[in-house]
PDB file of N, H, CA, C and O in Angstrom:
ATOM      1  N   MET A   1     -20.545 -15.697  26.058  1.00  0.00           N
ATOM      2  CA  MET A   1     -19.514 -14.600  26.311  1.00  0.00           C
ATOM      3  C   MET A   1     -18.301 -14.963  27.113  1.00  0.00           C
ATOM      4  O   MET A   1     -18.495 -15.611  28.142  1.00  0.00           O
ATOM      5  N   CYS A   2     -17.141 -14.652  26.801  1.00  0.00           N
ATOM      6  H   CYS A   2     -16.983 -14.126  25.966  1.00  0.00           H
ATOM      7  CA  CYS A   2     -15.913 -15.043  27.549  1.00  0.00           C
ATOM      8  C   CYS A   2     -15.910 -14.214  28.774  1.00  0.00           C
ATOM      9  O   CYS A   2     -16.363 -13.070  28.732  1.00  0.00           O
ATOM     10  N   VAL A   3     -15.452 -14.695  29.813  1.00  0.00           N
ATOM     11  H   VAL A   3     -15.084 -15.624  29.848  1.00  0.00           H
ATOM     12  CA  VAL A   3     -15.149 -13.910  31.059  1.00  0.00           C
ATOM     13  C   VAL A   3     -13.700 -14.247  31.740  1.00  0.00           C
ATOM     14  O   VAL A   3     -13.374 -15.418  31.940  1.00  0.00           O
ATOM     15  N   LEU A   4     -12.906 -13.220  32.062  1.00  0.00           N
ATOM     16  H   LEU A   4     -13.171 -12.270  31.900  1.00  0.00           H
ATOM     17  CA  LEU A   4     -11.492 -13.657  32.568  1.00  0.00           C
ATOM     18  C   LEU A   4     -11.906 -14.161  33.755  1.00  0.00           C
ATOM     19  O   LEU A   4     -12.760 -13.651  34.479  1.00  0.00           O
ATOM     20  N   ARG A   5     -11.162 -15.398  34.005  1.00  0.00           N
ATOM     21  H   ARG A   5     -10.468 -15.812  33.416  1.00  0.00           H
ATOM     22  CA  ARG A   5     -11.579 -16.172  35.157  1.00  0.00           C
ATOM     23  C   ARG A   5     -10.662 -15.925  36.273  1.00  0.00           C
ATOM     24  O   ARG A   5     -10.918 -16.627  37.251  1.00  0.00           O
ATOM     25  N   TYR A   6      -9.625 -15.095  36.414  1.00  0.00           N
ATOM     26  H   TYR A   6      -9.418 -14.524  35.620  1.00  0.00           H
ATOM     27  CA  TYR A   6      -8.875 -14.921  37.357  1.00  0.00           C
ATOM     28  C   TYR A   6      -9.480 -14.524  38.632  1.00  0.00           C
ATOM     29  O   TYR A   6      -9.012 -14.951  39.688  1.00  0.00           O
ATOM     30  N   ALA A   7     -10.601 -13.650  38.603  1.00  0.00           N
ATOM     31  H   ALA A   7     -10.981 -13.303  37.746  1.00  0.00           H
ATOM     32  CA  ALA A   7     -11.003 -13.283  39.794  1.00  0.00           C
ATOM     33  C   ALA A   7     -11.905 -14.220  40.441  1.00  0.00           C
ATOM     34  O   ALA A   7     -12.447 -13.980  41.520  1.00  0.00           O
ATOM     35  N   MET A   8     -12.074 -15.380  39.719  1.00  0.00           N
ATOM     36  H   MET A   8     -11.633 -15.575  38.843  1.00  0.00           H
ATOM     37  CA  MET A   8     -12.972 -16.512  40.243  1.00  0.00           C
ATOM     38  C   MET A   8     -12.171 -17.529  40.725  1.00  0.00           C
ATOM     39  O   MET A   8     -12.670 -18.415  41.420  1.00  0.00           O
ATOM     40  N   SER A   9     -10.621 -17.518  40.362  1.00  0.00           N
ATOM     41  H   SER A   9     -10.216 -16.799  39.798  1.00  0.00           H
ATOM     42  CA  SER A   9      -9.796 -18.609  40.755  1.00  0.00           C
ATOM     43  C   SER A   9      -9.342 -18.450  42.228  1.00  0.00           C
ATOM     44  O   SER A   9      -9.550 -17.455  42.924  1.00  0.00           O
ATOM     45  N   GLU A  10      -8.724 -19.524  42.583  1.00  0.00           N
ATOM     46  H   GLU A  10      -8.555 -20.332  42.018  1.00  0.00           H
ATOM     47  CA  GLU A  10      -8.196 -19.533  43.967  1.00  0.00           C
ATOM     48  C   GLU A  10      -6.924 -18.473  44.075  1.00  0.00           C
ATOM     49  O   GLU A  10      -6.571 -17.946  45.129  1.00  0.00           O
ATOM     50  N   TRP A  11      -6.284 -18.257  42.742  1.00  0.00           N
ATOM     51  H   TRP A  11      -6.570 -18.686  41.885  1.00  0.00           H
ATOM     52  CA  TRP A  11      -5.054 -17.260  42.802  1.00  0.00           C
ATOM     53  C   TRP A  11      -5.500 -15.892  42.840  1.00  0.00           C
ATOM     54  O   TRP A  11      -4.895 -15.105  43.568  1.00  0.00           O
ATOM     55  N   GLY A  12      -6.667 -15.432  42.020  1.00  0.00           N
ATOM     56  H   GLY A  12      -7.158 -16.071  41.428  1.00  0.00           H
ATOM     57  CA  GLY A  12      -6.989 -14.131  41.921  1.00  0.00           C
ATOM     58  C   GLY A  12      -6.198 -13.299  40.948  1.00  0.00           C
ATOM     59  O   GLY A  12      -5.659 -13.836  39.980  1.00  0.00           O
ATOM     60  N   TRP A  13      -6.108 -11.996  41.174  1.00  0.00           N
ATOM     61  H   TRP A  13      -6.546 -11.560  41.961  1.00  0.00           H
ATOM     62  CA  TRP A  13      -5.072 -11.396  40.202  1.00  0.00           C
ATOM     63  C   TRP A  13      -4.384 -10.571  40.998  1.00  0.00           C
ATOM     64  O   TRP A  13      -4.961  -9.836  41.800  1.00  0.00           O
ATOM     65  N   ASN A  14      -3.029 -10.604  40.856  1.00  0.00           N
ATOM     66  H   ASN A  14      -2.560 -11.201  40.204  1.00  0.00           H
ATOM     67  CA  ASN A  14      -1.962  -9.741  41.418  1.00  0.00           C
ATOM     68  C   ASN A  14      -0.954  -9.057  40.565  1.00  0.00           C
ATOM     69  O   ASN A  14       0.081  -9.656  40.275  1.00  0.00           O
ATOM     70  N   ASP A  15      -1.199  -7.721  40.095  1.00  0.00           N
ATOM     71  H   ASP A  15      -2.040  -7.234  40.331  1.00  0.00           H
ATOM     72  CA  ASP A  15      -0.606  -6.930  39.255  1.00  0.00           C
ATOM     73  C   ASP A  15       0.938  -7.172  39.421  1.00  0.00           C
ATOM     74  O   ASP A  15       1.463  -7.562  38.378  1.00  0.00           O
ATOM     75  N   LYS A  16       1.771  -7.032  40.476  1.00  0.00           N
ATOM     76  H   LYS A  16       1.344  -6.715  41.323  1.00  0.00           H
ATOM     77  CA  LYS A  16       3.032  -7.087  40.747  1.00  0.00           C
ATOM     78  C   LYS A  16       3.436  -8.692  40.393  1.00  0.00           C
ATOM     79  O   LYS A  16       4.412  -8.866  39.664  1.00  0.00           O
ATOM     80  N   GLU A  17       2.815  -9.674  40.820  1.00  0.00           N
ATOM     81  H   GLU A  17       2.022  -9.533  41.412  1.00  0.00           H
ATOM     82  CA  GLU A  17       3.137 -11.233  40.466  1.00  0.00           C
ATOM     83  C   GLU A  17       3.028 -11.440  38.894  1.00  0.00           C
ATOM     84  O   GLU A  17       3.777 -12.224  38.311  1.00  0.00           O
ATOM     85  N   LYS A  18       2.181 -10.792  38.324  1.00  0.00           N
ATOM     86  H   LYS A  18       1.573 -10.155  38.798  1.00  0.00           H
ATOM     87  CA  LYS A  18       1.760 -11.152  37.155  1.00  0.00           C
ATOM     88  C   LYS A  18       2.919 -10.333  35.933  1.00  0.00           C
ATOM     89  O   LYS A  18       3.304 -10.791  34.857  1.00  0.00           O
ATOM     90  N   HIS A  19       3.254  -9.024  36.567  1.00  0.00           N
ATOM     91  H   HIS A  19       2.941  -8.653  37.441  1.00  0.00           H
ATOM     92  CA  HIS A  19       4.302  -8.426  35.749  1.00  0.00           C
ATOM     93  C   HIS A  19       5.552  -9.002  36.090  1.00  0.00           C
ATOM     94  O   HIS A  19       6.345  -9.062  35.151  1.00  0.00           O
ATOM     95  N   ALA A  20       5.933  -9.431  37.157  1.00  0.00           N
ATOM     96  H   ALA A  20       5.288  -9.382  37.920  1.00  0.00           H
ATOM     97  CA  ALA A  20       7.121 -10.215  37.319  1.00  0.00           C
ATOM     98  C   ALA A  20       7.148 -11.302  36.328  1.00  0.00           C
ATOM     99  O   ALA A  20       8.092 -11.437  35.550  1.00  0.00           O
ATOM    100  N   GLU A  21       5.963 -12.201  36.352  1.00  0.00           N
ATOM    101  H   GLU A  21       5.196 -12.091  36.985  1.00  0.00           H
ATOM    102  CA  GLU A  21       5.942 -13.433  35.557  1.00  0.00           C
ATOM    103  C   GLU A  21       6.172 -13.055  33.953  1.00  0.00           C
ATOM    104  O   GLU A  21       6.905 -13.753  33.252  1.00  0.00           O
ATOM    105  N   MET A  22       5.621 -12.122  33.540  1.00  0.00           N
ATOM    106  H   MET A  22       5.026 -11.555  34.110  1.00  0.00           H
ATOM    107  CA  MET A  22       5.602 -11.662  32.191  1.00  0.00           C
ATOM    108  C   MET A  22       6.980 -11.045  31.815  1.00  0.00           C
ATOM    109  O   MET A  22       7.278 -11.013  30.621  1.00  0.00           O
ATOM    110  N   SER A  23       7.731 -10.615  32.625  1.00  0.00           N
ATOM    111  H   SER A  23       7.489 -10.641  33.595  1.00  0.00           H
ATOM    112  CA  SER A  23       8.999  -9.935  32.275  1.00  0.00           C
ATOM    113  C   SER A  23      10.210 -10.756  32.781  1.00  0.00           C
ATOM    114  O   SER A  23      11.385 -10.394  32.722  1.00  0.00           O
ATOM    115  N   ASP A  24       9.709 -11.992  33.320  1.00  0.00           N
ATOM    116  H   ASP A  24       8.754 -12.286  33.368  1.00  0.00           H
ATOM    117  CA  ASP A  24      10.883 -12.974  33.732  1.00  0.00           C
ATOM    118  C   ASP A  24      11.796 -13.317  32.472  1.00  0.00           C
ATOM    119  O   ASP A  24      11.249 -13.466  31.379  1.00  0.00           O
ATOM    120  N   PRO A  25      13.179 -13.445  32.601  1.00  0.00           N
ATOM    121  CA  PRO A  25      13.880 -13.836  31.309  1.00  0.00           C
ATOM    122  C   PRO A  25      13.644 -15.056  30.743  1.00  0.00           C
ATOM    123  O   PRO A  25      14.043 -15.252  29.596  1.00  0.00           O
ATOM    124  N   HIS A  26      13.066 -15.910  31.345  1.00  0.00           N
ATOM    125  H   HIS A  26      12.742 -15.750  32.277  1.00  0.00           H
ATOM    126  CA  HIS A  26      12.512 -17.108  30.885  1.00  0.00           C
ATOM    127  C   HIS A  26      11.121 -17.415  30.172  1.00  0.00           C
ATOM    128  O   HIS A  26      10.726 -18.479  29.695  1.00  0.00           O
ATOM    129  N   ALA A  27      10.504 -16.195  30.237  1.00  0.00           N
ATOM    130  H   ALA A  27      10.825 -15.331  30.625  1.00  0.00           H
ATOM    131  CA  ALA A  27       9.187 -16.012  29.459  1.00  0.00           C
ATOM    132  C   ALA A  27       9.402 -15.934  28.058  1.00  0.00           C
ATOM    133  O   ALA A  27      10.259 -15.163  27.624  1.00  0.00           O
ATOM    134  N   TRP A  28       8.675 -16.694  27.249  1.00  0.00           N
ATOM    135  H   TRP A  28       7.979 -17.320  27.601  1.00  0.00           H
ATOM    136  CA  TRP A  28       8.667 -16.700  25.768  1.00  0.00           C
ATOM    137  C   TRP A  28       7.293 -16.416  25.523  1.00  0.00           C
ATOM    138  O   TRP A  28       6.342 -16.770  26.220  1.00  0.00           O
ATOM    139  N   TYR A  29       7.266 -15.588  24.221  1.00  0.00           N
ATOM    140  H   TYR A  29       8.038 -15.301  23.656  1.00  0.00           H
ATOM    141  CA  TYR A  29       5.845 -15.289  23.636  1.00  0.00           C
ATOM    142  C   TYR A  29       5.573 -15.454  22.026  1.00  0.00           C
ATOM    143  O   TYR A  29       6.374 -15.062  21.177  1.00  0.00           O
ATOM    144  N   LEU A  30       4.658 -15.921  21.813  1.00  0.00           N
ATOM    145  H   LEU A  30       4.008 -16.239  22.503  1.00  0.00           H
ATOM    146  CA  LEU A  30       4.342 -16.325  20.376  1.00  0.00           C
ATOM    147  C   LEU A  30       3.223 -15.467  20.034  1.00  0.00           C
ATOM    148  O   LEU A  30       2.213 -15.496  20.738  1.00  0.00           O
ATOM    149  N   LEU A  31       3.309 -14.643  18.940  1.00  0.00           N
ATOM    150  H   LEU A  31       4.129 -14.619  18.369  1.00  0.00           H
ATOM    151  CA  LEU A  31       2.368 -13.668  18.420  1.00  0.00           C
ATOM    152  C   LEU A  31       1.696 -14.116  16.925  1.00  0.00           C
ATOM    153  O   LEU A  31       2.390 -14.467  15.971  1.00  0.00           O
ATOM    154  N   ALA A  32       0.557 -14.056  16.907  1.00  0.00           N
ATOM    155  H   ALA A  32      -0.007 -13.771  17.682  1.00  0.00           H
ATOM    156  CA  ALA A  32       0.154 -14.552  15.524  1.00  0.00           C
ATOM    157  C   ALA A  32      -0.657 -13.079  14.839  1.00  0.00           C
ATOM    158  O   ALA A  32      -1.324 -12.263  15.475  1.00  0.00           O
ATOM    159  N   HIS A  33      -0.395 -13.070  13.589  1.00  0.00           N
ATOM    160  H   HIS A  33       0.146 -13.733  13.072  1.00  0.00           H
ATOM    161  CA  HIS A  33      -0.725 -11.864  12.849  1.00  0.00           C
ATOM    162  C   HIS A  33      -1.543 -12.239  11.630  1.00  0.00           C
ATOM    163  O   HIS A  33      -1.151 -13.178  10.936  1.00  0.00           O
ATOM    164  N   ASP A  34      -2.706 -11.549  11.296  1.00  0.00           N
ATOM    165  H   ASP A  34      -3.025 -10.786  11.859  1.00  0.00           H
ATOM    166  CA  ASP A  34      -3.637 -11.922  10.276  1.00  0.00           C
ATOM    167  C   ASP A  34      -2.988 -11.169   9.108  1.00  0.00           C
ATOM    168  O   ASP A  34      -2.875  -9.943   9.132  1.00  0.00           O
ATOM    169  N   GLN A  35      -2.600 -11.857   8.176  1.00  0.00           N
ATOM    170  H   GLN A  35      -2.691 -12.853   8.157  1.00  0.00           H
ATOM    171  CA  GLN A  35      -2.191 -11.121   6.645  1.00  0.00           C
ATOM    172  C   GLN A  35      -3.299 -10.585   5.801  1.00  0.00           C
ATOM    173  O   GLN A  35      -3.036  -9.902   4.811  1.00  0.00           O
ATOM    174  N   ASP A  36      -4.598 -10.878   6.167  1.00  0.00           N
ATOM    175  H   ASP A  36      -4.811 -11.432   6.971  1.00  0.00           H
ATOM    176  CA  ASP A  36      -5.711 -10.491   5.610  1.00  0.00           C
ATOM    177  C   ASP A  36      -6.139  -9.168   6.237  1.00  0.00           C
ATOM    178  O   ASP A  36      -6.986  -8.548   5.595  1.00  0.00           O
ATOM    179  N   ARG A  37      -5.754  -8.681   7.252  1.00  0.00           N
ATOM    180  H   ARG A  37      -5.065  -9.185   7.774  1.00  0.00           H
ATOM    181  CA  ARG A  37      -6.134  -7.502   8.129  1.00  0.00           C
ATOM    182  C   ARG A  37      -4.747  -6.731   8.268  1.00  0.00           C
ATOM    183  O   ARG A  37      -4.465  -6.377   9.412  1.00  0.00           O
ATOM    184  N   ASP A  38      -4.042  -6.491   7.474  1.00  0.00           N
ATOM    185  H   ASP A  38      -4.271  -6.778   6.544  1.00  0.00           H
ATOM    186  CA  ASP A  38      -2.820  -5.590   7.414  1.00  0.00           C
ATOM    187  C   ASP A  38      -1.980  -6.013   8.464  1.00  0.00           C
ATOM    188  O   ASP A  38      -1.544  -5.147   9.221  1.00  0.00           O
ATOM    189  N   ASN A  39      -1.631  -7.380   8.668  1.00  0.00           N
ATOM    190  H   ASN A  39      -1.986  -8.084   8.053  1.00  0.00           H
ATOM    191  CA  ASN A  39      -0.779  -7.854   9.379  1.00  0.00           C
ATOM    192  C   ASN A  39      -0.908  -7.494  10.791  1.00  0.00           C
ATOM    193  O   ASN A  39       0.063  -7.395  11.541  1.00  0.00           O
ATOM    194  N   GLN A  40      -2.163  -7.294  11.153  1.00  0.00           N
ATOM    195  H   GLN A  40      -2.952  -7.374  10.544  1.00  0.00           H
ATOM    196  CA  GLN A  40      -2.341  -6.934  12.599  1.00  0.00           C
ATOM    197  C   GLN A  40      -2.441  -8.124  13.528  1.00  0.00           C
ATOM    198  O   GLN A  40      -2.990  -9.166  13.170  1.00  0.00           O
ATOM    199  N   PRO A  41      -1.876  -7.949  14.789  1.00  0.00           N
ATOM    200  CA  PRO A  41      -1.798  -9.092  15.779  1.00  0.00           C
ATOM    201  C   PRO A  41      -3.104  -9.460  16.059  1.00  0.00           C
ATOM    202  O   PRO A  41      -3.995  -8.628  16.231  1.00  0.00           O
ATOM    203  N   VAL A  42      -3.274 -10.680  16.118  1.00  0.00           N
ATOM    204  H   VAL A  42      -2.551 -11.356  15.979  1.00  0.00           H
ATOM    205  CA  VAL A  42      -4.768 -11.154  16.529  1.00  0.00           C
ATOM    206  C   VAL A  42      -4.747 -12.098  17.733  1.00  0.00           C
ATOM    207  O   VAL A  42      -5.841 -12.256  18.274  1.00  0.00           O
ATOM    208  N   ALA A  43      -3.687 -12.764  18.258  1.00  0.00           N
ATOM    209  H   ALA A  43      -2.799 -12.635  17.818  1.00  0.00           H
ATOM    210  CA  ALA A  43      -3.546 -13.684  19.174  1.00  0.00           C
ATOM    211  C   ALA A  43      -2.145 -13.599  19.654  1.00  0.00           C
ATOM    212  O   ALA A  43      -1.323 -13.141  18.860  1.00  0.00           O
ATOM    213  N   ALA A  44      -1.644 -14.061  21.121  1.00  0.00           N
ATOM    214  H   ALA A  44      -2.312 -14.434  21.766  1.00  0.00           H
ATOM    215  CA  ALA A  44      -0.536 -14.027  21.572  1.00  0.00           C
ATOM    216  C   ALA A  44      -0.651 -15.125  22.728  1.00  0.00           C
ATOM    217  O   ALA A  44      -1.655 -15.357  23.402  1.00  0.00           O
ATOM    218  N   VAL A  45       0.525 -15.716  22.805  1.00  0.00           N
ATOM    219  H   VAL A  45       1.341 -15.527  22.258  1.00  0.00           H
ATOM    220  CA  VAL A  45       0.560 -16.764  24.010  1.00  0.00           C
ATOM    221  C   VAL A  45       1.833 -16.674  24.752  1.00  0.00           C
ATOM    222  O   VAL A  45       2.850 -16.482  24.085  1.00  0.00           O
ATOM    223  N   HIS A  46       1.931 -16.789  26.104  1.00  0.00           N
ATOM    224  H   HIS A  46       1.105 -16.945  26.645  1.00  0.00           H
ATOM    225  CA  HIS A  46       2.925 -16.550  26.954  1.00  0.00           C
ATOM    226  C   HIS A  46       3.035 -17.823  27.455  1.00  0.00           C
ATOM    227  O   HIS A  46       2.059 -18.437  27.887  1.00  0.00           O
ATOM    228  N   PHE A  47       4.496 -18.404  27.422  1.00  0.00           N
ATOM    229  H   PHE A  47       5.289 -17.905  27.071  1.00  0.00           H
ATOM    230  CA  PHE A  47       4.735 -19.760  27.815  1.00  0.00           C
ATOM    231  C   PHE A  47       6.232 -19.646  28.308  1.00  0.00           C
ATOM    232  O   PHE A  47       6.883 -18.634  28.046  1.00  0.00           O
ATOM    233  N   ARG A  48       6.838 -20.835  29.119  1.00  0.00           N
ATOM    234  H   ARG A  48       6.309 -21.656  29.332  1.00  0.00           H
ATOM    235  CA  ARG A  48       7.989 -20.873  29.449  1.00  0.00           C
ATOM    236  C   ARG A  48       8.338 -22.306  29.544  1.00  0.00           C
ATOM    237  O   ARG A  48       7.497 -23.128  29.908  1.00  0.00           O
ATOM    238  N   PHE A  49       9.758 -22.693  29.175  1.00  0.00           N
ATOM    239  H   PHE A  49      10.441 -22.025  28.879  1.00  0.00           H
ATOM    240  CA  PHE A  49      10.277 -24.001  29.503  1.00  0.00           C
ATOM    241  C   PHE A  49      10.849 -23.969  31.014  1.00  0.00           C
ATOM    242  O   PHE A  49      11.360 -22.934  31.443  1.00  0.00           O
ATOM    243  N   ASP A  50      10.762 -24.996  31.714  1.00  0.00           N
ATOM    244  H   ASP A  50      10.348 -25.836  31.365  1.00  0.00           H
ATOM    245  CA  ASP A  50      11.343 -25.257  33.048  1.00  0.00           C
ATOM    246  C   ASP A  50      11.717 -26.543  33.316  1.00  0.00           C
ATOM    247  O   ASP A  50      11.525 -27.473  32.532  1.00  0.00           O
ATOM    248  N   ILE A  51      12.252 -26.645  34.404  1.00  0.00           N
ATOM    249  H   ILE A  51      12.408 -25.890  35.041  1.00  0.00           H
ATOM    250  CA  ILE A  51      12.763 -27.893  35.023  1.00  0.00           C
ATOM    251  C   ILE A  51      11.845 -28.261  36.416  1.00  0.00           C
ATOM    252  O   ILE A  51      12.031 -27.487  37.356  1.00  0.00           O
ATOM    253  N   ASP A  52      11.109 -29.101  36.582  1.00  0.00           N
ATOM    254  H   ASP A  52      10.958 -29.729  35.819  1.00  0.00           H
ATOM    255  CA  ASP A  52      10.503 -29.361  37.751  1.00  0.00           C
ATOM    256  C   ASP A  52      10.477 -30.768  38.302  1.00  0.00           C
ATOM    257  O   ASP A  52       9.785 -31.600  37.715  1.00  0.00           O
ATOM    258  N   ASN A  53      11.181 -31.119  39.399  1.00  0.00           N
ATOM    259  H   ASN A  53      11.743 -30.443  39.876  1.00  0.00           H
ATOM    260  CA  ASN A  53      11.414 -32.207  39.958  1.00  0.00           C
ATOM    261  C   ASN A  53      12.246 -33.095  38.777  1.00  0.00           C
ATOM    262  O   ASN A  53      11.876 -34.186  38.344  1.00  0.00           O
ATOM    263  N   ASP A  54      13.232 -32.495  38.442  1.00  0.00           N
ATOM    264  H   ASP A  54      13.532 -31.608  38.794  1.00  0.00           H
ATOM    265  CA  ASP A  54      14.089 -33.203  37.225  1.00  0.00           C
ATOM    266  C   ASP A  54      13.369 -33.396  36.024  1.00  0.00           C
ATOM    267  O   ASP A  54      14.030 -33.873  35.102  1.00  0.00           O
ATOM    268  N   ASP A  55      12.212 -33.152  35.811  1.00  0.00           N
ATOM    269  H   ASP A  55      11.675 -32.764  36.561  1.00  0.00           H
ATOM    270  CA  ASP A  55      11.508 -33.134  34.642  1.00  0.00           C
ATOM    271  C   ASP A  55      11.455 -32.069  33.603  1.00  0.00           C
ATOM    272  O   ASP A  55      11.029 -30.998  34.034  1.00  0.00           O
ATOM    273  N   GLU A  56      11.781 -32.091  32.346  1.00  0.00           N
ATOM    274  H   GLU A  56      12.128 -32.961  31.996  1.00  0.00           H
ATOM    275  CA  GLU A  56      11.580 -30.791  31.483  1.00  0.00           C
ATOM    276  C   GLU A  56      10.165 -30.553  31.357  1.00  0.00           C
ATOM    277  O   GLU A  56       9.398 -31.483  31.110  1.00  0.00           O
ATOM    278  N   VAL A  57       9.742 -29.290  31.521  1.00  0.00           N
ATOM    279  H   VAL A  57      10.365 -28.534  31.722  1.00  0.00           H
ATOM    280  CA  VAL A  57       8.206 -28.979  31.443  1.00  0.00           C
ATOM    281  C   VAL A  57       8.052 -27.858  30.716  1.00  0.00           C
ATOM    282  O   VAL A  57       8.977 -27.047  30.767  1.00  0.00           O
ATOM    283  N   LEU A  58       6.879 -27.548  29.885  1.00  0.00           N
ATOM    284  H   LEU A  58       6.127 -28.206  29.843  1.00  0.00           H
ATOM    285  CA  LEU A  58       6.302 -26.607  29.361  1.00  0.00           C
ATOM    286  C   LEU A  58       5.139 -26.021  29.949  1.00  0.00           C
ATOM    287  O   LEU A  58       4.062 -26.615  29.918  1.00  0.00           O
ATOM    288  N   TYR A  59       5.290 -24.780  30.538  1.00  0.00           N
ATOM    289  H   TYR A  59       6.166 -24.297  30.563  1.00  0.00           H
ATOM    290  CA  TYR A  59       4.129 -24.082  31.222  1.00  0.00           C
ATOM    291  C   TYR A  59       3.238 -23.087  30.237  1.00  0.00           C
ATOM    292  O   TYR A  59       3.704 -22.019  29.838  1.00  0.00           O
ATOM    293  N   TRP A  60       2.330 -23.402  29.998  1.00  0.00           N
ATOM    294  H   TRP A  60       1.952 -24.269  30.322  1.00  0.00           H
ATOM    295  CA  TRP A  60       1.416 -22.619  29.008  1.00  0.00           C
ATOM    296  C   TRP A  60       0.864 -21.495  30.120  1.00  0.00           C
ATOM    297  O   TRP A  60       0.117 -21.934  30.994  1.00  0.00           O
ATOM    298  N   CYS A  61       1.161 -20.197  30.135  1.00  0.00           N
ATOM    299  H   CYS A  61       1.768 -19.839  29.425  1.00  0.00           H
ATOM    300  CA  CYS A  61       0.822 -19.312  31.126  1.00  0.00           C
ATOM    301  C   CYS A  61      -0.507 -18.528  30.914  1.00  0.00           C
ATOM    302  O   CYS A  61      -1.345 -18.380  31.803  1.00  0.00           O
ATOM    303  N   VAL A  62      -0.628 -17.988  29.515  1.00  0.00           N
ATOM    304  H   VAL A  62       0.053 -18.108  28.792  1.00  0.00           H
ATOM    305  CA  VAL A  62      -1.699 -17.107  28.994  1.00  0.00           C
ATOM    306  C   VAL A  62      -1.937 -17.205  27.465  1.00  0.00           C
ATOM    307  O   VAL A  62      -1.020 -17.192  26.644  1.00  0.00           O
ATOM    308  N   MET A  63      -3.158 -17.299  27.183  1.00  0.00           N
ATOM    309  H   MET A  63      -3.902 -17.310  27.851  1.00  0.00           H
ATOM    310  CA  MET A  63      -3.402 -17.096  25.666  1.00  0.00           C
ATOM    311  C   MET A  63      -4.213 -15.984  25.549  1.00  0.00           C
ATOM    312  O   MET A  63      -5.101 -15.805  26.383  1.00  0.00           O
ATOM    313  N   LEU A  64      -4.034 -15.187  24.609  1.00  0.00           N
ATOM    314  H   LEU A  64      -3.312 -15.332  23.932  1.00  0.00           H
ATOM    315  CA  LEU A  64      -4.992 -13.979  24.457  1.00  0.00           C
ATOM    316  C   LEU A  64      -5.373 -14.057  22.962  1.00  0.00           C
ATOM    317  O   LEU A  64      -4.556 -14.430  22.120  1.00  0.00           O
ATOM    318  N   CYS A  65      -6.749 -13.664  22.629  1.00  0.00           N
ATOM    319  H   CYS A  65      -7.413 -13.362  23.313  1.00  0.00           H
ATOM    320  CA  CYS A  65      -7.180 -13.822  21.070  1.00  0.00           C
ATOM    321  C   CYS A  65      -8.145 -12.641  20.921  1.00  0.00           C
ATOM    322  O   CYS A  65      -8.970 -12.300  21.768  1.00  0.00           O
ATOM    323  N   ASN A  66      -7.939 -12.074  19.759  1.00  0.00           N
ATOM    324  H   ASN A  66      -7.268 -12.351  19.070  1.00  0.00           H
ATOM    325  CA  ASN A  66      -8.984 -11.126  19.419  1.00  0.00           C
ATOM    326  C   ASN A  66     -10.046 -11.799  19.006  1.00  0.00           C
ATOM    327  O   ASN A  66     -10.071 -12.702  18.170  1.00  0.00           O
ATOM    328  N   VAL A  67     -11.206 -11.197  19.801  1.00  0.00           N
ATOM    329  H   VAL A  67     -11.186 -10.463  20.480  1.00  0.00           H
ATOM    330  CA  VAL A  67     -12.734 -11.828  19.525  1.00  0.00           C
ATOM    331  C   VAL A  67     -13.072 -11.783  17.968  1.00  0.00           C
ATOM    332  O   VAL A  67     -13.870 -12.590  17.492  1.00  0.00           O
ATOM    333  N   ALA A  68     -12.557 -10.992  17.332  1.00  0.00           N
ATOM    334  H   ALA A  68     -11.909 -10.337  17.719  1.00  0.00           H
ATOM    335  CA  ALA A  68     -12.954 -10.687  15.846  1.00  0.00           C
ATOM    336  C   ALA A  68     -12.535 -11.919  15.016  1.00  0.00           C
ATOM    337  O   ALA A  68     -13.090 -12.246  13.967  1.00  0.00           O
ATOM    338  N   VAL A  69     -11.497 -12.572  15.588  1.00  0.00           N
ATOM    339  H   VAL A  69     -11.046 -12.307  16.440  1.00  0.00           H
ATOM    340  CA  VAL A  69     -11.063 -13.705  14.637  1.00  0.00           C
ATOM    341  C   VAL A  69     -10.965 -14.987  15.460  1.00  0.00           C
ATOM    342  O   VAL A  69     -10.539 -15.986  14.881  1.00  0.00           O
ATOM    343  N   CYS A  70     -11.270 -15.060  16.586  1.00  0.00           N
ATOM    344  H   CYS A  70     -11.616 -14.248  17.056  1.00  0.00           H
ATOM    345  CA  CYS A  70     -11.267 -16.294  17.441  1.00  0.00           C
ATOM    346  C   CYS A  70     -12.437 -16.525  17.996  1.00  0.00           C
ATOM    347  O   CYS A  70     -13.190 -15.626  18.368  1.00  0.00           O
ATOM    348  N   GLU A  71     -12.698 -17.869  18.102  1.00  0.00           N
ATOM    349  H   GLU A  71     -12.086 -18.599  17.799  1.00  0.00           H
ATOM    350  CA  GLU A  71     -14.073 -18.185  18.920  1.00  0.00           C
ATOM    351  C   GLU A  71     -13.734 -18.285  20.528  1.00  0.00           C
ATOM    352  O   GLU A  71     -12.619 -18.568  20.969  1.00  0.00           O
ATOM    353  N   CYS A  72     -14.635 -18.066  21.143  1.00  0.00           N
ATOM    354  H   CYS A  72     -15.540 -17.836  20.785  1.00  0.00           H
ATOM    355  CA  CYS A  72     -14.255 -18.230  22.938  1.00  0.00           C
ATOM    356  C   CYS A  72     -14.724 -19.752  23.008  1.00  0.00           C
ATOM    357  O   CYS A  72     -15.811 -20.151  22.591  1.00  0.00           O
ATOM    358  N   VAL A  73     -13.686 -20.585  23.632  1.00  0.00           N
ATOM    359  H   VAL A  73     -12.803 -20.261  23.971  1.00  0.00           H
ATOM    360  CA  VAL A  73     -14.295 -21.748  24.002  1.00  0.00           C
ATOM    361  C   VAL A  73     -14.314 -22.196  25.515  1.00  0.00           C
ATOM    362  O   VAL A  73     -14.419 -23.333  25.975  1.00  0.00           O
ATOM    363  N   VAL A  74     -14.179 -20.935  26.186  1.00  0.00           N
ATOM    364  H   VAL A  74     -14.094 -20.012  25.812  1.00  0.00           H
ATOM    365  CA  VAL A  74     -14.373 -21.095  27.695  1.00  0.00           C
ATOM    366  C   VAL A  74     -15.876 -21.002  28.021  1.00  0.00           C
ATOM    367  O   VAL A  74     -16.522 -20.012  27.678  1.00  0.00           O
ATOM    368  N   PRO A  75     -16.432 -22.035  28.686  1.00  0.00           N
ATOM    369  CA  PRO A  75     -17.889 -21.927  29.105  1.00  0.00           C
ATOM    370  C   PRO A  75     -18.196 -20.823  30.087  1.00  0.00           C
ATOM    371  O   PRO A  75     -19.348 -20.655  30.487  1.00  0.00           O
TER     372      PRO A  75
END
């Protein structure tokens, strides 16, 4: 069974910080739709491109997946 790990992490969950992160102008989203299920959304990824210490980086922030179509890989 998958468990959201935020509560167990050092960071915890902070509604205001998460809202600011997800609504930031540099936030990008990739949505996957299942054509066999009336084009219903089945997964989403939140990511951003940034510069860190003069290096171009990609931050993968959040991945969400509908359990009906995806297998959980988190132990």
